[in-house]
C-alpha positions as a printed Julia matrix, in Angstrom:
430×3 Matrix{Float64}:
 -77.4   -103.74  -26.73
 -75.03  -104.43  -23.88
 -75.34  -107.68  -22.03
 -75.81  -107.77  -18.29
 -73.01  -109.15  -16.12
 -73.18  -112.83  -15.15
 -75.34  -113.66  -12.14
 -72.36  -114.97  -10.2
 -70.0   -112.12  -10.99
 -69.36  -109.02   -8.85
 -71.76  -106.11   -9.04
 -70.45  -103.03  -10.81
 -71.01   -99.3   -10.91
 -71.73   -97.46  -14.17
 -68.63   -96.82  -16.25
 -69.22   -93.06  -16.23
 -67.77   -92.98  -12.72
 -64.18   -93.25  -13.86
 -62.68   -93.27  -10.38
 -65.04   -96.12   -9.44
 -65.29   -97.91  -12.79
 -65.29  -101.65  -12.15
 -65.4   -101.21   -8.36
 -68.35  -103.0    -6.69
 -70.74  -101.09   -4.39
 -69.77  -103.42   -1.55
 -66.22  -102.08   -1.75
 -67.49   -98.49   -1.68
 -69.56   -99.16    1.43
 -66.65  -100.84    3.16
 -64.55   -97.86    2.15
 -67.11   -95.56    3.8
 -66.89   -97.66    6.98
 -63.1    -97.37    6.96
 -63.38   -93.64    6.21
 -65.44   -93.03    9.36
 -63.37   -95.37   11.5
 -60.1    -93.75   10.48
 -61.61   -90.31   10.97
 -61.96   -91.37   14.59
 -58.83   -93.44   15.13
 -56.34   -91.18   13.35
 -57.37   -88.16   15.4
 -55.53   -89.81   18.28
 -53.57   -92.82   17.01
 -50.26   -91.23   16.05
 -50.37   -88.91   19.06
 -50.58   -91.73   21.59
 -46.76   -92.19   21.77
 -46.44   -88.43   22.36
 -49.19   -88.6    25.01
 -47.38   -91.48   26.71
 -43.97   -89.83   26.52
 -44.72   -86.17   27.24
 -47.85   -86.37   29.42
 -47.58   -89.7    31.26
 -43.77   -89.81   31.32
 -43.47   -93.28   29.78
 -40.0    -94.43   28.63
 -39.49   -94.96   24.9
 -38.67   -98.65   25.34
 -42.03   -99.09   27.13
 -43.77   -97.15   24.34
 -42.21   -99.51   21.83
 -43.39  -102.5    23.87
 -46.94  -101.12   24.09
 -47.13  -100.4    20.36
 -45.65  -103.78   19.53
 -47.91  -105.74   21.88
 -51.11  -104.14   20.58
 -50.01  -104.66   16.97
 -49.25  -108.31   17.66
 -52.56  -108.82   19.49
 -54.37  -107.53   16.44
 -52.41  -109.61   13.98
 -52.5   -112.9    15.89
 -56.31  -112.88   15.78
 -56.56  -112.26   12.05
 -55.87  -115.82   10.87
 -58.52  -117.12   13.27
 -61.21  -114.63   12.25
 -60.28  -115.11    8.6
 -60.46  -118.9     8.88
 -63.81  -118.85   10.69
 -65.25  -116.43    8.12
 -64.06  -118.8     5.37
 -65.56  -121.79    7.16
 -68.95  -120.17    7.83
 -69.15  -118.02    4.69
 -70.04  -115.01    6.86
 -67.92  -111.85    6.95
 -70.25  -109.12    8.27
 -70.59  -110.29   11.92
 -66.84  -110.01   12.36
 -66.91  -106.46   11.02
 -69.65  -105.48   13.45
 -67.95  -106.92   16.54
 -64.53  -105.58   15.58
 -65.63  -102.0    14.95
 -67.85  -102.04   18.05
 -64.88  -102.9    20.3
 -62.85  -100.05   18.85
 -65.71   -97.57   19.3
 -66.05   -98.53   22.97
 -62.33   -98.39   23.81
 -61.34   -95.0    22.42
 -63.37   -92.61   24.64
 -61.94   -94.12   27.84
 -58.44   -93.02   26.78
 -59.5    -89.46   27.6
 -59.5    -90.25   31.33
 -56.45   -92.52   31.41
 -53.71   -91.63   33.88
 -51.11   -94.38   33.46
 -49.33   -96.24   30.7
 -50.96   -99.54   31.6
 -54.39   -97.92   31.08
 -53.41   -97.05   27.53
 -51.99  -100.55   27.04
 -55.3   -102.14   28.03
 -57.42   -99.82   25.91
 -55.15  -100.04   22.9
 -55.21  -103.81   23.33
 -59.04  -103.83   23.18
 -59.02  -101.5    20.17
 -56.53  -103.66   18.3
 -58.33  -106.89   19.2
 -61.3   -105.38   17.4
 -59.07  -104.64   14.43
 -57.8   -108.2    14.49
 -61.33  -109.58   14.38
 -62.51  -107.45   11.48
 -59.56  -106.92    9.12
 -59.17  -110.31    7.41
 -62.94  -110.87    6.91
 -63.28  -107.35    5.51
 -60.4   -107.79    3.06
 -61.77  -111.2     2.07
 -65.18  -109.62    1.41
 -63.47  -107.06   -0.85
 -61.59  -109.78   -2.72
 -64.74  -111.92   -3.08
 -66.61  -108.97   -4.6
 -64.09  -108.29   -7.37
 -62.52  -109.91  -10.41
 -58.77  -110.24  -10.83
 -58.83  -107.57  -13.58
 -59.94  -104.9   -11.1
 -58.78  -106.37   -7.8
 -55.84  -104.05   -7.35
 -57.98  -101.02   -8.15
 -60.73  -102.13   -5.75
 -58.28  -102.54   -2.89
 -56.73   -99.22   -3.91
 -60.08   -97.42   -3.82
 -60.8    -98.89   -0.39
 -57.39   -97.72    0.85
 -57.99   -94.3    -0.72
 -61.22   -93.86    1.27
 -59.5    -95.22    4.37
 -56.68   -92.69    3.99
 -59.1    -89.86    3.2
 -60.81   -90.48    6.54
 -57.41   -90.53    8.23
 -56.47   -87.25    6.56
 -59.69   -85.56    7.65
 -59.27   -86.89   11.18
 -55.71   -85.59   11.37
 -56.77   -82.19   10.05
 -59.52   -82.07   12.67
 -56.98   -83.04   15.33
 -54.66   -80.21   14.3
 -57.57   -77.76   14.45
 -58.63   -78.93   17.92
 -55.08   -78.77   19.28
 -54.59   -75.31   17.79
 -57.95   -73.9    18.9
 -58.3    -75.34   22.41
 -56.63   -73.27   25.12
 -54.78   -74.9    28.0
 -51.94   -77.29   28.66
 -50.79   -80.06   26.35
 -52.48   -82.55   28.68
 -55.84   -80.78   28.45
 -55.56   -80.42   24.68
 -54.87   -84.11   24.17
 -57.63   -85.27   26.51
 -60.12   -82.98   24.73
 -59.03   -84.48   21.43
 -59.63   -88.0    22.73
 -63.22   -87.11   23.61
 -63.83   -85.56   20.18
 -62.45   -88.64   18.43
 -65.1    -90.91   19.94
 -68.01   -89.41   17.97
 -67.54   -90.98   14.48
 -67.45   -94.49   15.96
 -71.22   -94.42   16.44
 -71.76   -93.75   12.73
 -69.49   -96.68   11.85
 -71.68   -99.15   13.75
 -74.87   -97.75   12.22
 -73.46   -97.98    8.68
 -72.42  -101.61    9.11
 -75.81  -102.62   10.52
 -77.99  -100.81    7.98
 -75.96  -100.55    4.77
 -73.27  -103.22    4.42
 -74.53  -106.39    2.77
 -72.8   -109.63    1.89
 -73.99  -112.11   -0.71
 -74.96  -115.4     0.93
 -72.55  -118.16   -0.03
 -73.98  -121.47   -1.19
 -73.58  -124.32    1.29
 -70.02  -125.59    1.15
 -69.15  -129.24    1.08
 -66.48  -130.29    3.48
 -63.25  -130.63    1.48
 -61.54  -134.01    1.48
 -58.68  -134.63    3.87
 -57.86  -133.16    7.26
 -57.62  -129.48    8.21
 -53.84  -129.84    8.01
 -54.16  -131.06    4.41
 -56.39  -128.12    3.54
 -54.0   -125.68    5.2
 -51.11  -127.09    3.17
 -53.15  -126.62    0.01
 -53.68  -122.95    0.92
 -50.11  -122.18    2.02
 -48.5   -122.82   -1.34
 -44.76  -122.18   -1.95
 -45.42  -118.79   -3.64
 -47.53  -117.66   -0.67
 -44.92  -118.83    1.84
 -42.24  -116.94   -0.08
 -44.4   -113.83    0.15
 -44.86  -114.26    3.91
 -41.08  -114.46    4.34
 -40.59  -111.24    2.37
 -43.33  -109.51    4.36
 -41.71  -110.55    7.64
 -38.35  -109.07    6.63
 -39.95  -105.79    5.57
 -42.15  -105.41    8.66
 -39.23  -106.22   10.96
 -38.12  -102.65   10.2
 -41.62  -101.11   10.07
 -42.06   -99.69   13.58
 -45.04   -97.6    14.69
 -45.42   -94.31   12.79
 -45.62   -92.57   16.15
 -41.83   -92.83   16.36
 -41.59   -90.63   13.25
 -43.72   -88.02   15.0
 -41.54   -88.29   18.11
 -38.53   -87.44   15.94
 -40.4    -84.54   14.36
 -41.53   -83.26   17.77
 -37.94   -83.32   19.07
 -36.82   -81.09   16.17
 -39.86   -78.85   15.65
 -40.57   -78.27   19.34
 -37.15   -76.83   20.09
 -36.25   -76.81   23.76
 -39.76   -77.82   24.86
 -39.72   -80.92   22.6
 -43.48   -80.49   22.3
 -45.0    -77.12   23.21
 -45.71   -75.09   20.09
 -45.09   -78.11   17.87
 -48.0    -80.14   19.25
 -50.63   -78.92   16.8
 -48.26   -79.53   13.88
 -47.95   -83.26   14.59
 -51.4    -84.12   13.16
 -50.66   -81.85   10.2
 -47.58   -83.92    9.37
 -49.62   -87.11    9.47
 -52.34   -85.35    7.46
 -49.87   -84.73    4.64
 -49.05   -88.44    4.65
 -52.69   -89.58    4.62
 -53.76   -87.01    2.02
 -51.06   -88.15   -0.41
 -51.99   -91.8     0.22
 -55.67   -91.02   -0.39
 -54.94   -89.32   -3.72
 -52.66   -92.02   -5.13
 -53.92   -95.31   -3.64
 -56.5    -96.08   -6.33
 -54.02   -95.18   -9.09
 -51.36   -97.42   -7.53
 -53.84  -100.3    -7.28
 -54.9    -99.87  -10.91
 -51.24   -99.67  -11.97
 -50.55  -102.99  -10.25
 -53.39  -104.55  -12.28
 -51.63  -103.64  -15.52
 -47.91  -103.43  -14.67
 -47.83  -106.24  -12.11
 -47.71  -106.17   -8.32
 -43.93  -106.59   -8.05
 -42.95  -103.37   -9.82
 -45.33  -101.26   -7.75
 -44.23  -102.88   -4.47
 -40.55  -102.44   -5.28
 -41.04   -98.75   -5.87
 -42.98   -98.42   -2.62
 -40.37  -100.2    -0.53
 -37.51   -98.21   -2.03
 -39.38   -95.01   -1.16
 -39.83   -96.34    2.37
 -36.09   -96.89    2.75
 -35.34   -93.4     1.45
 -37.91   -91.87    3.83
 -36.58   -93.61    6.91
 -33.05   -92.56    6.05
 -34.32   -89.0     5.63
 -36.15   -89.08    8.97
 -33.0    -90.34   10.67
 -30.96   -87.29    9.65
 -33.59   -84.54    9.23
 -32.85   -81.36   11.2
 -35.02   -78.66    9.59
 -38.78   -78.51   10.41
 -39.87   -78.06    6.76
 -38.08   -81.28    5.76
 -40.55   -83.33    7.82
 -43.47   -82.11    5.71
 -41.68   -83.3     2.57
 -40.75   -86.62    4.15
 -44.29   -87.3     5.35
 -45.57   -86.54    1.86
 -43.21   -89.08    0.3
 -44.08   -91.5     3.09
 -47.73   -91.2     2.08
 -46.77   -92.2    -1.45
 -45.17   -95.35   -0.01
 -48.49   -96.15    1.7
 -50.36   -95.65   -1.56
 -48.03   -97.96   -3.48
 -48.18  -100.84   -0.98
 -51.31  -100.81    1.21
 -53.84  -102.18   -1.27
 -51.36  -103.88   -3.58
 -50.08  -106.25   -0.88
 -53.64  -107.41   -0.13
 -54.41  -107.82   -3.81
 -51.29  -109.94   -4.21
 -52.36  -112.31   -1.42
 -55.8   -112.58   -3.03
 -54.18  -113.41   -6.39
 -52.28  -116.29   -4.83
 -55.3   -117.77   -3.01
 -58.56  -119.44   -4.11
 -61.81  -117.71   -3.16
 -62.86  -120.02   -0.33
 -59.54  -119.55    1.48
 -58.89  -115.83    1.16
 -59.91  -114.98    4.71
 -57.38  -117.48    6.03
 -54.59  -116.35    3.69
 -55.18  -112.63    4.29
 -55.34  -113.23    8.04
 -52.07  -115.16    7.94
 -50.43  -112.36    5.94
 -51.58  -109.78    8.48
 -50.43  -112.05   11.31
 -46.93  -112.35    9.87
 -46.77  -108.56    9.49
 -48.04  -108.03   13.05
 -45.56  -110.42   14.67
 -42.74  -108.67   12.84
 -44.23  -105.29   13.85
 -44.04  -106.32   17.51
 -40.32  -106.93   17.14
 -39.92  -103.79   15.02
 -41.43  -101.43   17.59
 -39.5   -103.02   20.47
 -36.24  -102.86   18.51
 -36.94   -99.25   17.5
 -37.73   -98.21   21.07
 -34.61   -99.97   22.35
 -32.27   -98.49   19.75
 -33.86   -95.06   20.21
 -32.61   -94.87   23.77
 -28.98   -95.85   23.03
 -27.33   -92.5    22.38
 -23.86   -93.96   21.94
 -24.88   -95.55   18.61
 -26.94   -92.58   17.45
 -30.3    -93.16   19.15
 -33.04   -92.22   16.65
 -30.59   -92.43   13.72
 -29.82   -96.07   14.5
 -33.48   -96.93   15.12
 -34.73   -95.43   11.85
 -31.7    -96.59    9.88
 -32.53  -100.18   10.87
 -35.98   -99.74    9.28
 -34.42   -98.51    6.03
 -32.1   -101.52    5.87
 -34.96  -103.99    6.41
 -36.89  -102.4     3.55
 -33.93  -102.72    1.2
 -33.48  -106.37    2.22
 -37.16  -107.09    1.54
 -36.92  -105.44   -1.89
 -33.93  -107.64   -2.73
 -35.83  -110.76   -1.63
 -38.82  -109.73   -3.72
 -36.57  -109.63   -6.79
 -34.89  -112.94   -5.98
 -37.88  -115.02   -4.87
 -40.54  -113.34   -7.05
 -43.56  -115.19   -5.57
 -46.06  -113.76   -8.08
 -44.18  -114.79  -11.22
 -42.89  -112.62  -14.06
 -46.18  -111.77  -15.77
 -48.38  -108.74  -15.01
 -51.43  -109.59  -12.96
 -53.9   -108.99  -15.81
 -52.26  -111.85  -17.68
 -52.95  -114.27  -14.86
 -56.19  -116.18  -14.62
 -58.57  -115.61  -11.76
 -58.5   -118.53   -9.29
């Protein structure tokens, strides 16, 4: 007769569901929320730089600034929302407010006529992301044990990427089926993308539950003392490595700009427009298939090995994008790029959770996302700036810089090794 799990442990699904074995229902519900949200956001997200460049006539350096500013706005809020959710023991309200802001901002993009309109709306959308991301990831970490933490984050990322893949496929279908100019096609797509946001809000309100935390005693010492106890040397090493990597991780829209310039021929867009979501679909579909496997592999093999493989693939992809000249090559590159996402997206979050005690995970995850976002601001600005300097190669120089940053981060991961030499399963849960 099998014994029931401890009262304080995470809830589990029956073991017959092999894909979900050991993954709590809370993680599945949060994955469903991310599925619907990405179904909406990815219908338009990667096409926004193309919309700005080809429809609104925005310069690439301005596009880089817009993408960097909105990424930074999102990331700078994550430590705050994570800290408050740690302090109050409540995660769900932050999810509700964050997803609601995104659902309200996206439809208005359909009637935007200037770059600053997009900047404001993207800013609101990303503020919502900044408010919800760290509390959501902390809720995932709180619901799991260390033995299945990588897999749980991987399953969540798999559902997230599956929604993105479906959204991108829908975007390609809309752009292919709708008659009219590129401007009309894109504006129609923006309207269609607003529909799933309503379902996201309903799902959070009626289905997502969080276990009430017991009242927490105020820890001894000042807030500065508590912050120092959270930001341990291994965690600070990890933040440094993350900064170096994300300094070369510009917005994915730049990859689509490169593809559009090759696949569109003389028009630089034209017939290639409907293929842009298909390229991103390949990336998201591959990430959806392999994310849970990559997370589970990091539970047994250790986070470092999986991350190293992912970052090396990233460097190879960016080098390939820099020199690609045949349209079919972009489909291959986006497929490999999706594998990079699978190997790193959930594993990085699991690693932060491993290095942090339960009551501080919102703060630590928010700080991790903040470091990445600040570096992403610089990355997109640098990419947009280098893109426009033809004398040094333009896109080749911009994408080559990203490849070099990834290689540097991989070297630092080997040298600093913040997680130690043992596989994660050998470590004790904090």
